[in-house]
C-alpha positions in Angstrom: 22.7 11.8 -36.6 21.0 11.2 -33.3 17.5 9.3 -33.1 14.9 12.2 -31.9 13.0 10.6 -28.9 9.5 10.2 -28.8 7.8 12.6 -25.8 6.8 10.4 -23.0 2.8 9.5 -23.1 2.0 8.9 -19.7 1.5 5.6 -17.8 -1.3 4.8 -20.8 0.4 5.1 -23.8 0.3 1.5 -24.6 -3.3 0.9 -23.4 -6.2 0.4 -26.4 -9.5 2.9 -25.0 -12.6 1.8 -26.6 -14.0 4.5 -28.8 -16.6 6.9 -27.2 -20.0 7.0 -27.7 -22.2 9.9 -25.9 -25.2 8.3 -24.6 -27.6 11.2 -22.6 -29.3 8.0 -20.8 -29.7 7.1 -18.1 -29.5 10.6 -16.2 -30.6 12.5 -13.0 -33.5 14.6 -13.5 -34.0 14.9 -9.4 -33.6 13.7 -6.0 -36.0 11.8 -3.2 -34.2 14.0 0.0 -33.2 17.1 0.5 -29.7 16.3 1.1 -29.6 15.5 -2.5 -28.3 11.9 -1.8 -31.1 9.8 -3.4 -31.4 10.4 -7.1 -34.1 9.9 -9.2 -32.9 8.4 -12.5 -34.6 8.0 -15.9 -33.8 5.3 -18.3 -35.5 7.3 -21.5 -37.3 10.3 -23.3 -40.4 9.2 -22.3 -39.8 8.5 -18.6 -38.1 12.1 -18.3 -41.1 13.6 -19.9 -43.6 11.3 -17.4 -41.5 12.8 -14.5 -41.4 16.6 -15.9 -45.2 16.4 -16.0 -46.3 14.2 -13.3 -43.2 14.4 -10.9 -41.9 11.2 -9.3 -43.4 9.1 -6.2 -41.4 9.8 -2.8 -39.6 12.9 -4.5 -38.5 15.2 -1.6 -40.4 18.4 -3.6 -43.2 17.5 -5.9 -43.2 18.7 -9.5 -46.4 21.1 -8.6 -44.2 22.6 -5.6 -41.6 22.9 -7.9 -43.2 24.6 -10.2 -45.3 27.2 -7.7 -42.0 28.2 -6.5 -40.5 29.0 -9.9 -43.8 31.0 -10.5 -43.0 32.7 -7.3 -39.7 33.5 -8.4 -40.5 35.0 -12.0 -43.4 37.2 -9.8 -40.8 38.7 -7.8 -38.4 39.5 -11.2 -41.3 40.9 -12.7 -42.1 43.3 -9.8 -38.5 44.6 -9.4 -38.7 45.0 -13.5 -41.8 46.8 -13.6 -40.1 49.1 -10.5 -37.0 49.4 -12.9 -38.6 50.3 -16.2 -41.0 52.6 -14.0 -37.7 54.7 -12.7 -36.0 54.6 -16.4 -39.0 56.0 -17.9 -39.0 59.0 -14.7 -35.6 59.8 -15.4 -36.2 59.9 -19.1 -39.0 62.2 -18.6 -36.9 64.3 -16.5 -34.0 64.5 -19.1 -36.7 65.1 -21.9 -38.3 68.3 -19.6 -35.2 70.0 -19.0 -33.8 69.8 -22.7 -37.3 70.8 -24.5 -36.9 74.2 -26.3 -39.1 77.1 -24.6 -42.3 78.3 -26.5 -41.6 81.4 -29.0 -41.8 84.8 -27.0 -40.8 83.3 -23.4 -37.3 84.1 -22.1 -35.2 82.1 -19.7 -34.5 84.0 -16.3 
C-alpha cells in the first residue's frame, strides 16, 4: 500500500509558537483627538477606574461631557418609549371598548 501523504500545513508547519496568554491590559479607553489617532492607554484596572471617574487630561471630550451626552440620548429614548407606550395603551383601550358585551336589555342597531 502507498503511504498516505500528510496534508499541507502551510508555511507555519515547522514553526514553534509560544503559548498564547490573554492579557486585558494595556488597553485603549479613549482618544485625545477627534480623528481618533492619539489613543489614551491604561496599564491596569486602577488607571481605568480613574479614567472613568475623572476622565483624562487632554482628552478630546471630557468625561462629564460624555456622560451629559449619554444622559441626553437616554432622555430622547425615554420620551420615544413613553409615546409608544401611550399609543399601545390607547389601541388596547380601543380594542377593549369594541369587544365589551352590551349591558343587559340593550340591543345593537
